[in-house]
C-alpha positions in Angstrom: 5.2 -9.9 15.3 5.5 -12.8 17.7 6.9 -16.3 17.3 10.2 -15.4 15.7 13.2 -17.6 16.7 16.9 -17.3 16.2 18.9 -20.2 14.7 22.7 -20.0 15.1 24.9 -21.7 12.4 28.6 -22.0 12.0 30.1 -23.5 8.8 33.7 -23.2 7.5 34.5 -20.6 10.1 31.5 -18.3 9.3 29.1 -17.4 12.1 25.5 -16.4 11.2 22.2 -16.1 13.1 19.1 -16.7 11.1 15.7 -15.3 12.1 12.8 -17.6 11.3 9.1 -17.5 11.3 7.0 -20.1 13.1 6.7 -22.1 9.8 10.5 -22.3 9.6 11.0 -19.8 6.8 13.9 -17.3 7.3 13.2 -13.6 7.1 16.6 -12.2 8.0 20.1 -13.2 9.0 22.9 -11.6 11.1 26.4 -11.9 9.7 28.7 -11.5 12.7 31.9 -11.1 10.7 30.4 -8.4 8.4 28.5 -6.7 11.3 25.3 -6.6 9.2 21.7 -7.6 9.6 20.2 -8.6 6.2 16.5 -8.1 6.0 14.2 -9.7 3.4 11.4 -7.4 4.4 11.9 -3.8 5.6 8.4 -4.0 7.3 9.8 -6.5 9.8 12.9 -4.4 10.8 11.8 -3.7 14.4 10.7 -7.3 15.1 13.9 -8.7 13.7 16.1 -6.3 15.7 14.1 -7.0 18.8 14.7 -10.7 18.7 18.3 -10.3 17.6 19.0 -7.7 20.3 20.7 -10.0 22.9 23.1 -11.3 20.1 24.2 -8.1 18.5 27.7 -6.9 19.4 28.8 -3.4 18.5 27.4 -1.2 15.7 25.7 -3.1 12.9 24.4 -2.1 9.5 20.8 -3.0 8.7 19.2 -3.4 5.3 18.4 -5.7 2.4 21.2 -8.1 1.3 23.5 -6.1 -1.0 23.5 -8.7 -3.8 21.7 -12.0 -2.9 23.5 -14.9 -4.4 21.7 -18.0 -5.6 23.2 -20.0 -2.8 21.8 -17.5 -0.2 18.4 -17.5 -1.7 18.3 -21.3 -1.7 19.4 -21.3 2.0 16.7 -18.8 2.9 13.9 -20.7 1.1 14.6 -23.9 3.1 13.1 -24.6 6.6 16.1 -25.3 8.9 15.1 -28.9 9.4 15.2 -29.6 5.7 18.6 -28.0 5.1 21.5 -30.5 5.0 24.2 -27.9 4.6 24.9 -27.5 8.3 25.5 -31.2 8.8 29.0 -32.0 10.2 31.2 -34.8 9.0 29.8 -37.9 10.6 26.6 -36.1 11.7 24.5 -39.3 11.8 27.1 -41.1 13.9 27.5 -38.2 16.3 23.7 -38.2 16.9 23.7 -42.0 17.3 26.5 -41.9 19.8 24.9 -39.1 21.7 21.6 -41.1 22.0 23.2 -44.4 22.8 26.8 -44.0 23.8 27.2 -47.7 24.8 28.8 -49.0 28.0 31.7 -47.0 29.4 34.0 -50.0 29.5 34.2 -52.7 26.8 36.9 -55.1 25.6 37.0 -53.6 22.1 36.5 -50.0 21.0 33.1 -49.1 19.7 33.3 -49.5 15.9 31.0 -46.5 15.5 33.8 -44.3 16.9 36.3 -45.7 14.4 33.9 -45.0 11.6 33.2 -41.5 12.9 37.0 -40.7 13.0 37.2 -41.7 9.4 34.3 -39.6 8.3 35.6 -36.6 10.2 39.1 -36.9 8.7 37.8 -37.3 5.2 35.1 -34.7 5.7 37.7 -32.1 6.9 39.8 -32.8 3.8 36.8 -32.3 1.5 35.7 -29.1 3.3 39.1 -27.6 2.5 38.1 -27.6 -1.2 35.4 -25.0 -0.5 37.6 -22.1 -1.5 38.1 -23.5 -5.0 34.4 -23.4 -5.9 33.4 -26.7 -4.4 30.7 -27.7 -1.9 30.5 -30.8 0.3 27.4 -32.1 2.1 27.8 -34.6 4.9 25.6 -37.4 6.1 23.0 -37.1 3.3 20.1 -39.4 4.4 18.5 -41.9 2.0 15.3 -43.9 2.4 15.7 -47.2 4.2 18.2 -45.8 6.7 21.1 -45.6 4.3 23.1 -42.4 3.7 25.8 -40.8 1.6 28.8 -40.1 3.8 29.9 -37.1 1.7 28.5 -35.6 -1.5 31.0 -33.3 -3.3 29.8 -30.8 -5.9 32.1 -28.6 -7.9 33.5 -27.6 -11.3 34.9 -31.1 -11.9 31.5 -32.8 -11.3 29.6 -34.6 -8.6 31.1 -37.3 -6.3 29.6 -39.7 -3.9 32.3 -40.4 -1.3 32.3 -43.2 1.3 34.8 -43.0 4.1 36.6 -46.1 5.3 38.8 -46.4 8.4 42.1 -48.0 7.6 44.5 -46.5 10.1 47.9 -48.2 9.9 46.4 -51.1 7.9 47.0 -52.5 4.4 44.0 -52.2 2.0 43.6 -54.6 -0.9 41.0 -53.8 -3.5 39.8 -56.5 -5.8 36.8 -55.0 -7.5 34.2 -55.1 -6.0 35.7 -56.4 -2.8 37.7 -54.3 -0.3 39.9 -55.9 2.4 41.2 -53.8 5.3 43.9 -55.6 7.3 42.6 -58.8 8.8 39.0 -57.7 8.7 36.4 -59.6 6.6 36.5 -58.4 3.0 33.4 -56.6 1.9 31.9 -55.8 -1.5 32.0 -52.0 -0.8 32.5 -50.9 -4.3 29.2 -52.6 -5.4 27.4 -50.7 -2.6 29.2 -47.5 -3.6 28.2 -47.7 -7.2 24.6 -48.3 -6.3 24.5 -45.3 -3.9 26.0 -43.1 -6.6 23.3 -44.3 -9.0 20.7 -43.3 -6.5 22.3 -39.9 -6.1 22.3 -39.5 -9.9 18.6 -40.3 -10.1 17.8 -37.7 -7.4 19.9 -34.9 -8.9 19.3 -35.9 -12.6 23.1 -35.6 -13.1 26.0 -38.0 -13.2 27.4 -38.7 -9.8 30.8 -40.6 -9.6 31.6 -43.0 -6.8 34.7 -42.5 -4.7 36.1 -44.6 -1.8 38.2 -42.5 0.6 40.6 -44.4 2.9 41.5 -42.8 6.2 45.2 -43.3 7.0 46.0 -46.6 5.3 49.6 -47.9 5.6 49.4 -49.3 2.1 47.0 -49.6 -0.8 47.0 -52.4 -3.4 44.5 -52.3 -6.3 44.8 -55.8 -7.9 42.2 -55.4 -10.6 41.1 -52.5 -12.9 38.4 -50.4 -11.3 35.1 -49.8 -13.1 33.6 -46.4 -12.7 35.0 -45.8 -9.2 38.0 -44.2 -7.7 39.9 -45.3 -4.6 41.8 -42.5 -2.9 43.7 -42.0 0.3 42.4 -39.1 2.5 45.6 -37.2 1.7 44.9 -37.4 -2.0 41.3 -36.1 -2.0 42.5 -32.7 -3.4 42.9 -34.5 -6.7 39.1 -34.1 -7.1 39.5 -30.4 -7.3 42.1 -30.6 -10.1 39.4 -31.7 -12.6 37.5 -28.8 -14.1 35.4 -27.8 -17.1 32.5 -30.2 -16.3 30.1 -27.8 -14.6 29.7 -24.0 -14.8 29.5 -22.0 -11.6 25.8 -21.5 -12.0 25.3 -25.3 -12.4 27.3 -26.0 -9.3 25.2 -23.6 -7.2 22.0 -25.0 -8.7 22.9 -28.6 -7.9 24.1 -27.6 -4.5 20.8 -25.9 -3.8 18.9 -29.0 -4.9 21.2 -31.5 -3.0 21.1 -29.6 0.3 17.2 -29.9 0.5 16.4 -33.1 2.5 13.2 -33.5 0.4 15.3 -34.2 -2.7 16.3 -37.5 -1.3 13.0 -38.9 -0.1 12.1 -40.9 -3.2 15.4 -42.5 -4.4 
């Protein structure tokens, strides 16, 4: 069989190599840590091993997946270009900076790099919830050029999280306006609620808005907040303390839906 290609992925410390057909569908994957090649079709054994040959290290077991989980099946059914799960925190900004890094010298730092630092800090904090049955997708694209910085799915529900750089600055929240230091106040909470509503429509499930502040020196909330939470990046673990909203099967099903880029094309 010709035209097979190998797609390497690394997420949460786990290395895997997926073997794909020319149409993008996966037919096998090599789990480096487990030392196992998982085949979806025994008929393609020789072709898969041939294309994986340069990547295999040491003895490996070869065969069908022992017990395919819903999450694995969802991953395997997606063409790689439509799977949002491999996105890194700040993926969209990383791509933009790579394509147009800007002049090497400028009087003020590139604001995109400040925004990227906030998304990476918040994203890393959210990724640490993974072991508690939570999933986080980063840089989820929306029509019109907008995006969800982080979409968190777990036993406590679904959360649309926007990162905001506030390093060593005082943040004052007067719903819907957020003021960071001496910067111009912005109605971020209005945008955040609207984005969470779009996510709710796409997933047919309630999605709650969260504003995550990266390294603020102080936080003052001057008015009661409506349907939104404002948290420091160091307090994001509070999201995992809530439970009893979604069953594990519901979490996996929503994650499978949310990671598919095509889910977000009509919201």
